[in-house]
Residue, then its C-alpha position, 0 to 999 in steps of 0.5 A: x339819908x337818901x333821896x330817891x325819885x323814879x317810875x317804879x319801886x323796882x328801879x328806885x330799890x335798885x338804885x337804893x341798894x347800889x347807893x348803899x353798896x357804894x357807901x354813898x353816891x349817885x345812880x341812874x337805874x332802869x329795868x331793874x339794873x343799874x346803868x351808871x354810878x358816881x361813887x361818893x365814899x366820903x360821908x356820902x357826899x364827896x369823891x376822892x376821884x379826880x375832877x375829870x373823872x367826877x365831871x365825866x361820870x356826872x355828866x353820863x348820869x345826867x344824860x341817862x336821866x335825860x334819856x329816861x325822861x327827866x326835864x330837869x337840867x340838873x337833876x341831881x343838884x336839884x334833889x341834893x339841894x332839896x335836902x339842905x335845910x339852910x335854904x328857904x321854903x320846904x326841905x326833906x330832912x331826916x326829921x321829915x318835911x320842914x318849913x325853913x321859913x317858919x323853922x317847924x317840922x310839918x306833919 
């Protein structure tokens, strides 16, 4: 599953293609180019790099996202939690939009 947010289709497509190439990860793209990425090759969720490398890459990604206009303090964590169907309210899953409180898919 991939969650992608952006201001235009080209940059979203660029980011998704990079995530596919990495076989999982986080990406910031702009003007059709990948600006930075964090490879998460273990189930598309975990890194095999040291904590220091992961933190450094994540901080770079967050700075770039801020430079591009996001106002979220932790944009990648926010997007990651959006897809977790165990947290109450509305969540995006492979089944679609799910009302977790009511245990039903919203159509």
